[in-house]
C-alpha positions in Angstrom: 180.2 196.2 195.9 182.0 194.6 198.8 185.7 194.9 198.7 188.0 191.9 198.1 189.1 192.1 201.7 185.5 191.5 203.0 184.3 188.7 200.7 182.9 185.8 202.6 184.6 186.8 205.8 181.4 186.6 207.8 181.6 182.8 207.2 185.4 182.5 207.1 185.7 180.7 210.4 183.0 178.2 209.8 183.5 174.6 208.7 186.7 172.7 209.3 189.1 175.7 209.1 188.8 176.5 212.8 187.6 173.8 215.1 186.9 175.8 218.3 185.2 174.0 221.2 181.8 175.3 222.3 181.4 177.1 225.6 179.8 174.9 228.2 176.2 175.6 228.9 176.8 177.3 232.2 175.4 180.6 231.1 172.0 181.0 229.5 171.8 181.6 225.8 168.6 183.4 224.8 167.9 184.3 221.2 165.3 186.7 220.0 163.6 187.1 216.7 164.4 190.4 215.0 161.3 192.6 214.8 159.4 195.0 217.1 159.8 193.8 220.7 156.7 194.1 222.9 156.9 196.0 226.2 156.1 192.9 228.3 158.3 192.5 231.4 160.7 189.7 230.5 161.5 189.2 234.2 157.9 188.2 235.1 157.7 185.5 232.5 158.7 181.9 233.0 158.5 179.5 230.2 160.0 176.6 232.1 163.6 177.2 231.1 165.4 177.1 234.5 168.6 178.6 233.2 166.9 181.6 231.6 164.7 182.1 234.6 167.5 182.0 237.1 169.5 185.0 235.7 166.9 186.7 233.4 166.5 189.6 235.8 170.1 190.2 236.8 172.0 193.0 235.0 174.9 191.6 233.1 177.9 193.1 231.4 180.0 191.1 228.9 183.5 192.5 228.7 185.4 191.5 225.6 189.2 192.0 225.2 192.1 190.4 223.6 193.3 188.9 226.9 191.4 187.7 229.9 192.3 189.3 233.2 193.9 186.0 234.4 197.2 184.5 235.3 197.7 180.8 234.2 200.3 178.4 235.5 200.6 174.6 235.3 200.8 172.8 238.6 204.1 171.0 238.8 202.7 168.1 240.8 199.3 167.4 239.2 200.1 168.9 235.7 196.7 170.7 236.0 196.3 174.3 235.0 195.9 176.7 237.9 194.3 180.1 237.3 194.2 183.3 239.4 193.0 186.9 238.8 195.4 189.4 237.4 195.0 192.0 240.2 196.6 194.7 238.0 194.2 194.3 235.1 192.1 197.2 234.1 189.4 194.8 233.0 189.1 193.6 236.6 189.2 197.0 238.1 186.4 198.4 236.0 183.9 196.2 237.9 184.0 198.8 240.6 182.0 201.1 238.4 179.1 198.6 238.1 176.4 198.0 240.7 177.0 195.2 243.2 174.2 193.2 241.6 175.8 193.3 238.1 177.2 190.0 236.8 180.3 190.4 234.7 181.3 187.9 232.1 184.8 188.1 230.4 185.5 186.9 226.9 189.1 186.8 225.7 192.2 184.7 225.2 194.5 183.2 227.7 198.2 184.2 227.9 199.2 180.6 227.5 198.6 177.9 224.9 196.2 175.2 226.0 196.3 171.8 224.3 193.2 171.0 222.3 192.4 168.0 224.5 192.4 170.2 227.6 190.4 173.0 226.2 187.0 171.8 227.2 188.0 171.1 230.8 189.7 174.4 231.1 186.7 176.3 229.5 184.4 174.6 232.1 186.6 175.5 235.0 187.1 179.2 233.8 183.3 179.6 233.4 182.5 178.1 236.8 185.2 179.7 238.8 185.8 183.0 237.1 182.9 183.7 234.7 185.4 183.8 231.9 184.9 182.5 228.4 188.2 181.6 226.6 188.5 181.9 222.9 191.3 179.4 222.3 192.6 180.8 219.1 194.8 178.3 217.2 198.5 179.1 217.7 199.1 180.0 214.0 196.1 182.2 213.9 197.0 183.9 217.2 200.4 184.6 215.8 199.2 186.1 212.6 196.4 188.0 214.4 198.2 189.5 217.3 201.9 189.6 216.4 201.1 190.0 212.8 198.2 192.4 212.0 197.8 194.0 215.4 201.5 194.6 216.2 202.9 195.0 212.7 200.1 197.1 211.1 197.6 198.6 213.4 199.8 199.5 216.4 202.5 201.3 214.4 199.9 203.0 212.2 197.9 204.2 215.2 201.1 205.6 216.7 201.8 207.5 213.4 204.4 205.2 212.0 204.1 204.4 208.3 206.0 201.5 206.5 207.9 203.9 204.2 210.6 201.3 203.6 211.2 197.6 204.6 213.5 198.7 207.5 210.8 200.7 209.1 207.6 198.7 209.4 206.0 195.9 207.3 203.9 196.5 204.3 200.2 195.6 204.3 199.8 191.8 204.2 196.3 190.6 203.3 196.9 187.2 204.8 197.4 188.9 208.2 194.2 190.9 207.7 192.3 187.7 207.0 193.7 186.3 210.3 192.5 189.4 212.1 189.0 189.0 210.7 189.0 185.3 211.5 190.1 185.9 215.1 187.4 188.6 215.5 184.8 186.1 214.1 185.8 183.6 216.8 185.4 186.2 219.5 181.9 186.9 218.1 181.0 183.3 218.2 182.0 183.1 221.9 180.0 186.2 222.7 177.0 184.7 220.9 177.2 181.5 223.0 176.6 183.4 226.3 174.7 186.5 225.5 171.1 187.3 226.4 170.6 189.9 223.7 167.5 191.6 225.3 169.3 192.4 228.6 173.1 192.1 228.3 175.5 194.9 227.5 178.7 194.1 225.6 181.7 196.3 226.1 184.6 195.7 223.7 188.1 196.9 224.4 190.9 198.2 222.1 192.2 197.9 218.6 192.5 194.1 218.5 188.7 193.8 218.0 187.6 196.6 215.8 185.6 194.5 213.3 184.0 192.4 216.1 181.0 194.8 216.3 180.1 194.0 212.7 179.8 190.3 213.4 177.7 190.9 216.5 175.5 193.5 214.9 174.8 191.1 212.0 173.5 188.4 214.3 171.7 190.7 216.7 170.5 194.0 215.2 169.6 195.5 218.6 172.6 194.4 220.6 173.7 196.9 223.2 177.3 197.5 222.1 180.1 199.7 223.4 183.7 200.0 222.3 186.6 201.8 224.0 189.9 202.5 222.2 192.9 202.5 224.5 195.4 203.6 221.9 195.6 206.9 219.9 193.4 207.2 216.8 195.6 208.8 214.1 194.8 211.8 211.9 193.0 211.1 208.6 196.2 211.6 206.6 197.8 208.7 208.4 194.7 206.5 208.8 193.6 206.7 205.2 196.8 204.9 204.1 195.3 201.6 205.6 193.9 199.5 202.7 191.1 198.2 204.9 190.2 201.6 206.4 186.5 201.5 205.5 186.0 198.1 206.9 187.4 199.1 210.3 185.5 202.4 210.4 182.2 200.6 209.6 183.1 198.0 212.3 183.4 200.7 214.9 180.2 202.4 213.6 178.3 199.2 214.3 178.6 200.1 218.0 176.2 202.3 219.9 178.9 204.1 221.9 182.6 204.6 221.0 185.0 205.8 223.7 188.3 207.7 223.3 190.8 209.1 225.9 191.0 212.5 224.4 189.1 214.9 222.1 192.0 214.8 219.7 191.5 211.0 219.2 187.8 211.5 218.8 188.3 214.4 216.4 190.5 212.3 214.2 188.0 209.5 214.1 185.1 211.9 213.2 187.3 213.4 210.5 187.9 210.0 209.0 184.2 209.2 209.0 183.6 212.5 207.3 186.3 212.2 204.7 186.0 208.5 203.9 182.3 207.7 204.5 180.7 211.1 204.1 179.2 211.2 207.6 178.6 214.4 209.5 178.3 214.7 213.3 176.6 217.1 215.6 176.6 217.8 219.3 173.3 217.2 221.0 173.1 218.6 224.5 176.7 218.0 225.1 176.9 214.5 223.5 178.5 214.1 220.1 176.5 211.8 217.8 177.0 210.4 214.3 173.9 209.6 212.3 174.6 206.2 210.6 171.6 204.9 208.6 169.1 206.0 211.2 171.1 204.9 214.2 172.9 207.5 216.3 176.4 206.4 217.2 177.5 208.4 220.2 181.1 209.4 221.0 182.4 209.3 224.5 185.5 211.3 225.6 186.9 210.4 229.0 190.4 209.2 230.0 190.6 206.1 232.1 191.6 206.3 235.7 193.6 204.3 238.2 192.3 202.0 241.0 192.9 204.0 244.1 192.4 201.1 246.5 194.8 198.9 244.8 197.6 201.5 244.8 197.0 202.4 248.4 197.0 198.8 249.5 200.4 198.3 247.9 201.7 201.4 249.7 200.8 199.9 253.0 202.7 196.6 252.5 205.6 196.0 254.7 207.7 195.1 251.7 207.0 198.5 250.2 208.1 200.2 253.5 211.3 198.2 253.6 212.1 199.1 250.0 211.5 202.8 250.6 214.0 202.8 253.4 216.6 201.1 251.2 216.1 203.6 248.3 216.2 206.5 250.7 219.6 205.3 252.0 220.9 204.6 248.5 220.1 208.1 247.2 220.5 210.1 250.3 221.3 213.7 249.6 220.2 213.4 245.9 217.0 214.4 244.1 215.3 211.4 242.4 213.8 211.8 239.0 211.7 208.7 237.9 210.8 207.3 234.6 208.8 204.0 234.1 208.2 203.0 230.5 207.8 199.9 228.3 210.8 199.2 226.0 209.5 200.3 222.6 210.3 203.0 220.1 207.4 205.3 221.0 208.2 205.7 224.7 211.0 208.2 224.0 213.4 206.7 226.6 216.5 207.7 224.6 215.2 211.3 224.1 214.7 211.5 227.9 218.3 210.4 228.5 219.5 213.0 226.1 217.5 215.7 228.0 219.2 214.6 231.2 222.5 214.8 229.5 221.7 218.3 228.4 220.5 219.2 231.9 223.8 218.1 233.5 225.8 220.0 230.8 223.9 223.3 231.1 223.7 223.1 235.0 227.0 221.7 236.3 225.9 222.5 239.8 223.3 219.6 239.5 226.0 217.0 238.9 226.1 214.7 241.8 222.8 216.0 243.1 220.2 214.4 240.7 219.6 210.8 239.6 217.3 209.5 236.9 216.1 206.1 237.7 214.6 204.6 234.5 212.6 201.4 235.1 212.2 199.6 231.8 209.2 197.2 231.6 209.6 194.2 229.5 208.9 194.8 225.8 205.5 193.6 224.4 207.0 192.9 221.0 210.2 191.4 219.8 210.9 193.2 216.5 214.0 194.7 215.2 212.9 198.2 216.2 212.7 197.1 219.9 216.2 195.8 219.8 217.5 199.0 218.2 215.7 201.1 220.8 217.1 199.0 223.7 220.7 199.3 222.2 220.4 203.0 221.8 219.1 203.4 225.4 222.0 201.5 226.9 224.6 203.3 224.8 223.2 206.7 225.8 223.0 205.8 229.5 226.6 204.5 229.4 227.9 207.6 227.7 226.2 209.9 230.3 227.5 207.9 233.2 231.0 207.9 231.8 231.0 211.7 231.3 229.1 213.0 234.3 229.4 210.1 236.7 232.0 209.1 239.3 233.0 206.0 241.3 230.2 206.8 243.8 227.7 208.5 241.5 225.8 207.5 238.4 223.4 210.1 237.1 221.4 207.5 235.1 220.4 204.1 236.6 218.6 201.7 234.2 216.6 198.9 235.9 215.9 196.5 233.1 214.2 193.6 234.9 210.7 192.7 236.0 210.1 195.1 238.9 207.4 194.1 241.4 204.5 196.5 242.2 205.8 197.3 245.7 209.2 198.3 244.4 207.6 200.6 241.8 205.4 202.1 244.5 208.5 202.8 246.6 210.2 204.7 243.8 206.9 206.6 243.1 206.7 207.7 246.7 210.3 209.0 246.8 210.7 210.7 243.4 210.9 214.5 243.4 209.8 214.4 239.8 208.3 211.9 237.4 208.9 212.3 233.6 206.9 210.6 230.9 208.5 211.6 227.6 206.7 209.3 225.1 206.5 210.5 221.5 203.1 208.9 221.2 201.0 207.0 223.7 197.3 206.3 224.0 196.9 207.1 227.7 199.8 206.2 230.1 198.8 206.0 233.7 202.3 206.4 235.2 201.6 210.1 236.1 198.4 209.1 237.9 200.1 206.4 239.9 202.9 208.7 240.8 200.5 211.3 242.2 198.6 208.8 244.3 201.8 207.4 245.7 203.1 210.9 246.5 199.9 211.5 248.4 200.8 208.6 250.6 199.0 206.5 253.2 199.3 206.1 256.9 201.6 203.1 256.4 203.8 205.0 254.0 203.9 208.1 256.2 205.2 205.8 259.0 207.9 204.4 256.7 209.0 207.9 255.6 208.8 209.2 259.2 206.5 212.1 258.2 203.4 213.4 260.0 200.0 213.0 258.4 199.6 216.8 258.1 202.9 217.1 256.3 202.3 218.9 253.0 202.4 216.6 250.0 204.2 217.6 246.8 204.8 216.2 243.3 206.1 217.4 240.0 205.3 216.0 236.6 207.0 216.5 233.2 204.8 215.0 230.6 204.8 214.8 226.8 202.1 216.7 225.1 201.6 213.6 222.8 200.2 211.3 225.5 196.5 210.8 226.4 196.8 211.8 230.1 198.4 215.2 229.2 195.1 217.2 228.8 193.9 216.1 232.2 197.1 217.2 234.0 196.8 220.9 233.8 199.4 221.4 236.6 202.1 219.4 234.8 204.9 220.9 232.7 204.0 219.8 229.2 206.9 219.3 226.7 207.6 218.4 223.2 209.7 215.3 223.6 211.7 216.0 220.4 212.8 219.4 221.8 215.7 218.2 224.0 216.5 221.7 225.3 212.9 222.3 226.3 212.7 219.0 228.2 216.0 219.7 229.9 214.8 223.1 231.1 211.5 221.5 232.2 213.4 219.0 234.4 215.4 221.9 235.9 212.2 223.8 236.6 210.6 220.8 238.2 213.4 220.2 240.7 214.0 223.8 241.5 210.4 225.2 241.7 209.4 226.4 245.2 207.8 223.8 247.5 204.6 225.9 247.9 204.0 225.7 244.1 204.8 222.0 244.1 202.2 221.5 246.8 199.5 223.5 244.8 200.2 221.5 241.7 200.0 218.2 243.6 196.7 219.1 245.3 195.1 220.0 241.9 196.3 216.7 240.4 195.3 214.6 243.3 191.9 216.1 243.4 191.3 215.1 239.8 192.9 211.6 239.9 191.1 210.6 243.1 187.7 211.7 241.8 188.2 210.4 238.2 189.4 206.9 239.1 188.7 203.7 237.1 185.3 203.2 238.8 184.2 206.7 237.7 185.4 206.0 234.2 183.6 202.6 233.9 180.4 203.9 235.5 180.3 207.0 233.2 180.8 204.8 230.2 178.1 202.3 231.0 175.7 205.1 231.9 176.2 206.7 228.5 176.0 203.2 226.8 172.6 202.7 228.5 171.4 206.1 227.2 172.7 205.4 223.7 170.6 202.2 223.6 167.4 203.7 224.9 165.4 203.7 221.6 166.6 200.4 220.3 163.2 198.8 220.6 161.2 201.8 219.4 162.4 201.5 215.8 162.4 198.9 213.0 165.8 197.4 212.2 167.1 195.5 209.3 170.6 194.8 208.0 172.0 195.7 204.6 175.4 195.3 203.0 177.7 192.3 202.4 180.7 191.1 204.4 182.3 193.8 206.6 180.2 196.5 204.9 177.2 195.2 206.8 175.3 197.8 208.8 171.8 198.2 210.3 169.2 200.6 209.2 167.1 201.7 212.1 163.9 203.7 211.4 160.4 204.4 212.8 158.1 201.4 213.0 155.6 203.3 210.8 158.3 204.0 208.2 158.2 201.4 205.3 159.0 201.0 201.7 156.4 202.3 199.3 154.9 199.4 197.4 154.0 200.2 193.8 150.9 198.0 193.8 149.7 199.6 197.0 149.9 203.2 195.7 148.6 202.3 192.2 145.5 200.7 193.8 144.8 204.0 195.6 145.6 206.0 192.5 143.0 204.1 190.4 140.2 204.6 192.8 140.7 208.3 193.3 139.7 211.2 191.1 141.3 214.4 192.5 145.0 213.8 192.8 147.8 216.2 193.9 151.3 215.1 193.1 154.4 217.0 194.3 157.9 216.0 193.1 161.3 217.3 194.0 163.9 217.5 191.2 167.5 217.0 192.2 168.0 213.7 194.0 164.4 212.6 193.2 164.0 212.7 189.4 167.7 213.1 188.6 170.5 211.5 190.7 172.2 214.0 193.0 175.7 212.7 192.0 174.9 212.9 188.2 176.9 215.4 186.2 174.0 215.7 183.7 171.2 217.6 185.4 168.8 217.7 182.5 165.9 215.2 182.7 166.0 212.2 180.5 163.5 211.6 177.7 162.0 208.9 179.9 161.4 211.3 182.8 159.8 213.8 180.4 157.6 211.1 179.0 156.4 209.9 182.4 155.7 213.4 183.8 153.8 214.4 180.6 151.6 211.3 180.9 150.7 212.2 184.5 150.1 215.8 183.6 147.8 215.0 180.7 145.4 213.1 183.1 142.7 215.7 184.0 142.4 214.1 187.4 145.9 215.1 188.3 147.5 218.3 189.5 151.3 217.7 189.2 154.0 220.1 190.5 157.8 220.0 190.4 158.9 221.8 193.6 162.6 222.6 193.5 165.3 224.9 194.7 166.5 225.5 191.2 165.9 228.6 189.2 162.8 229.1 187.1 164.7 229.5 183.8 166.4 226.1 183.8 163.3 224.3 185.1 160.9 225.8 182.5 163.4 225.1 179.7 164.1 221.5 180.7 160.4 220.7 181.4 159.0 222.6 178.4 157.4 219.5 176.8 155.2 219.1 179.9 152.7 221.9 179.1 150.3 221.2 182.0 153.0 220.8 184.6 153.1 223.2 187.5 156.5 224.4 188.6 157.6 226.0 191.9 161.1 227.3 191.5 163.6 228.5 194.1 161.6 226.8 196.9 158.4 228.4 195.9 159.5 232.0 195.4 158.3 231.6 191.8 155.2 229.5 191.0 153.7 228.7 187.6 150.5 226.6 187.3 151.1 225.5 183.7 153.3 226.5 180.7 150.6 228.9 179.5 150.3 230.8 182.8 152.4 233.6 184.1 154.9 233.2 186.9 153.6 234.3 190.3 156.1 235.9 192.6 155.8 235.4 196.4 154.7 238.7 197.9 156.6 238.0 201.2 160.0 238.2 199.4 159.5 241.4 197.5 162.3 243.1 199.3 165.6 241.6 198.2 167.9 244.4 199.3 169.6 242.0 201.8 171.3 240.3 198.8 173.7 243.3 198.7 174.7 242.4 202.3 175.0 238.7 201.7 177.0 238.7 198.4 180.3 240.3 199.8 180.2 238.0 202.8 179.8 234.9 200.7 182.5 236.1 198.3 184.9 236.5 201.3 184.3 232.8 202.2 184.6 231.7 198.6 188.0 233.3 198.3 189.1 231.8 201.6 187.8 228.3 200.9 189.4 226.6 197.9 186.8 224.5 196.0 183.8 226.5 197.1 181.5 228.5 194.8 178.5 230.8 194.8 175.2 230.2 193.0 173.2 233.3 192.3 169.4 232.9 192.2 166.8 235.6 191.6 165.5 235.3 195.1 168.6 234.2 197.0 172.3 233.1 197.1 173.8 229.7 197.8 177.4 229.0 198.9 178.5 225.5 197.8 181.4 223.6 199.4 181.0 220.0 198.1 184.3 220.3 196.2 186.3 221.8 199.2 188.2 219.9 201.8 185.5 218.1 203.9 186.7 219.3 207.3 187.6 222.8 206.2 184.4 223.2 204.2 182.2 222.1 207.0 184.0 224.4 209.4 183.7 227.3 207.1 180.0 226.6 206.5 179.4 226.8 210.3 181.3 230.0 210.5 179.4 231.5 207.4 176.1 230.5 208.9 176.9 232.4 212.2 178.3 235.3 210.2 175.2 235.6 208.0 172.7 235.2 210.8 174.5 238.0 212.6 174.5 240.5 209.7 170.9 239.6 208.6 169.4 239.7 212.1 167.0 242.6 211.1 166.5 241.6 207.5 163.6 239.7 205.9 165.8 236.7 205.0 166.6 233.3 206.5 169.9 231.4 206.5 169.7 227.7 205.9 172.5 225.1 206.0 171.9 222.0 203.9 174.1 219.2 202.5 177.3 221.0 201.4 175.5 224.3 201.1 174.7 227.5 203.0 171.6 229.2 201.4 170.0 232.5 202.1 166.4 233.0 200.9 163.5 235.3 201.7 161.5 234.8 204.9 158.2 233.0 204.4 159.3 231.0 201.3 159.4 227.2 201.6 158.4 224.1 199.8 155.8 223.5 202.5 154.0 226.7 201.7 153.9 225.6 198.0 152.1 222.4 199.0 149.7 224.4 201.2 148.9 226.8 198.4 148.2 224.1 195.8 146.0 222.1 198.2 144.1 225.2 199.3 143.4 226.2 195.6 142.1 222.7 194.9 139.7 222.9 197.9 138.6 226.4 197.0 138.0 225.3 193.4 135.5 222.7 194.6 137.9 219.8 193.9 139.3 218.8 197.4 142.1 216.2 196.9 141.4 212.5 197.7 144.9 211.5 196.8 148.1 213.3 197.8 151.6 212.1 196.9 154.8 213.9 197.7 158.4 212.6 196.9 161.6 214.3 197.9 165.1 213.5 199.1 166.5 216.3 201.3 165.8 218.5 204.3 163.8 221.1 202.4 161.4 218.4 201.3 160.6 217.7 205.0 158.7 221.0 205.0 156.4 219.5 202.2 155.9 216.3 204.1 154.9 218.2 207.3 152.7 220.7 205.4 150.8 217.9 203.7 150.2 216.0 206.9 148.9 219.3 208.5 146.8 220.5 205.6 144.9 217.3 205.0 143.8 217.2 208.6 141.8 220.4 207.9 138.2 219.8 209.0 137.0 221.7 205.9 137.9 218.6 203.7 134.8 216.4 203.1 136.9 213.2 203.1 140.4 212.6 204.3 142.6 212.0 201.3 145.0 209.1 201.0 148.5 210.4 201.7 151.8 209.1 200.4 154.7 211.2 201.7 157.8 209.4 200.5 161.5 210.2 201.0 164.3 209.0 198.8 166.8 206.9 200.8 166.4 205.1 204.1 166.9 207.8 206.7 164.9 209.5 209.5 162.1 211.5 208.0 158.6 213.0 208.6 157.5 210.9 205.6 155.9 207.5 206.3 157.4 205.8 203.2 160.7 205.6 201.5 162.2 204.5 198.1 165.8 203.6 197.8 166.9 205.9 195.0 165.9 207.8 191.8 165.6 204.5 189.9 162.9 203.4 192.3 161.2 206.8 192.0 161.0 206.3 188.2 159.6 202.8 188.6 156.9 204.2 190.9 156.0 207.0 188.4 156.0 204.5 185.6 153.4 202.5 187.5 151.2 205.6 188.0 151.6 206.6 184.4 150.6 203.2 183.2 147.6 203.3 185.6 146.6 206.7 184.0 146.0 205.2 180.6 142.5 203.9 180.0 143.8 201.0 178.0 147.0 199.9 179.8 150.0 199.6 177.5 153.7 199.1 178.4 155.4 202.4 179.1 158.0 202.3 176.3 155.0 202.5 173.8 153.9 205.7 175.6 157.4 207.1 175.3 157.6 206.4 171.6 154.2 207.9 170.9 155.2 211.1 172.6 158.5 211.3 170.7 156.7 210.8 167.4 154.2 213.5 168.3 157.1 215.8 169.0 
């Protein structure tokens, strides 16, 4: 059932609620019909549509973000809007990672409000001059969406701040969530107006648009869709407090590729998917992938870089050179420590100031010799917490200057005004050390910019009066809680909450030998210069292209309501098993082999009651009583429970413990597999499993006659999975020379004899039918898990045997829509019972409704 937060949101923005002007027809809009797409070359076709033909062959990327990379200003004379590129925007810089032929279209909001009667004209101008598509969110919606849900809920939560009380964060507000969904829907509508779904790639940026992928995937099942999160992703303990946690996770999982700055962020996301959605991930040749209803959602881990050319061009400006000389003169004889941060509670500015105070207190000789210049960027929010952080910063700086300063010396200089790029570059170039002390930050490119500016340019060398061969140095003190920290292996990493440690790190940074400063700088510059924004963007789109390679080789269809929508993607030959179709084949055949799994096929996997219902017994007995049928239950369960539960079905064959024990009917003896006669290895396995059971709360051991199973479905999902991997490696090591195999399944690690599998059971039964002069003309196999895949494969192999006079009709069917060797699927155990009812009804010479069959058997009993 869809949650209350999702209901009808896919159509929330339709009608009169949001009257958004349509994008002008400057870009082609090509729609395709869902289905299998032919391999014809779309570039060679021309159906007369000049728009489509003109750009059909050109590669195109649609970049979607909250804000367009534009500056907007109204002309004072003409009152017309004037637009220009925001040269500092990451969205603009990432174009350098695309091929020169790539057309880039931007979709997002403007930083100014445009009157409704001007929106159509502005939209046309932006499309023609900048290839930008504005969303024009209504003012009230924009406020609730951005300042409300994004800044009051998502941003604090993703930075590990919970609304424990009204003074520290706002409680969840469903009206703001609805505004978030409505805004994402508008973004989706704008993308749909310009996309060519067969050719275009869509790249969505940041936490403002995390349910946008659901809207796009609903309209276009095969859309090529990437997402990059520029903020931290919190641990599952924090994230799971969000009331709409599942909707946002499913939104992200509707992408083909999801990018994170660090492994920590990706690990937290994967943990949330495991704990809340039950999804497991695996690494395939270095790429992490999540299987999500047949689609592989890939995870990309790569921190964003800086634009080298942009930084170097600013360094070469005459205004930068002039400012450098002014700063040199101002701080002559002093060592400059630089901090550049936004004014918010997570940047740790006050903690940084306390560390400087501690440094001056512990090292009196540094008084008068060091200066911290703290540039404060304008706050992006206007909440109470920002004002408190600003007040604390000023009070701390004032206190330090009063205690350790003098008329000609201030140890802390706060610059709380808009600082132009050239002035920041001048400070970067002159700082002996740069400190980023944030308590939590998604990436933070300040250290990268500092390194590039310290490397310098010919113009900067001239301003500083240094020779080109002069050794370059830099020192970084960075918080271990920011995204760039893992990539800066030469930096001094600190815990920003440990004031003493930060103070000592600053002392080390300014007193370390010049030769070591040079080595650290060279290492950092080598990384930053080769992993710039172009490298980052190119790497992402290459991985996105790879993630979308098999889009058109599979059948796709959507399931789920509202924000629970997702796409099932499976092989073209994989389809639902129609009861009429199989019953028709069943009636016209005379030598039938039927193989049925037990758990998850006849009985729901999640059911506490594992015994078969009277209805199941009735149906199976009817099938077994038909002399044309050979029916087998093939299960991993022990023979005692299976023979007890299925006792009424006297002609039923049972293969227990994956075929280690086989019985052809109730009256026959159990046959034991000869390949597993030696079970001495169980004495090795049991103590190892016991060790893991004791170390993993919630785990248990199931003892079978032929093997042992370690279960961890009731353990912590992450810990249980981790322990299962470790147990698998441990057992494979100790059993290397033993006749046993270790298998990892869903929440289990099982050890069983070599040469025992469900596939061998199917081979044995089919071989016996052939040797008995009754080669099968109908084979049906139904199962739900990985062990049943052996049966599917075995059946497909066995029936291709040339010794068979006629190829039988084969119905290999898995339970659940998922990748499988079977050609058919049924949704659940209820569907399996409907199918078996149909076959049981077809078995009776004079068809009657199945409930009558059931009653007659019960009366006979």
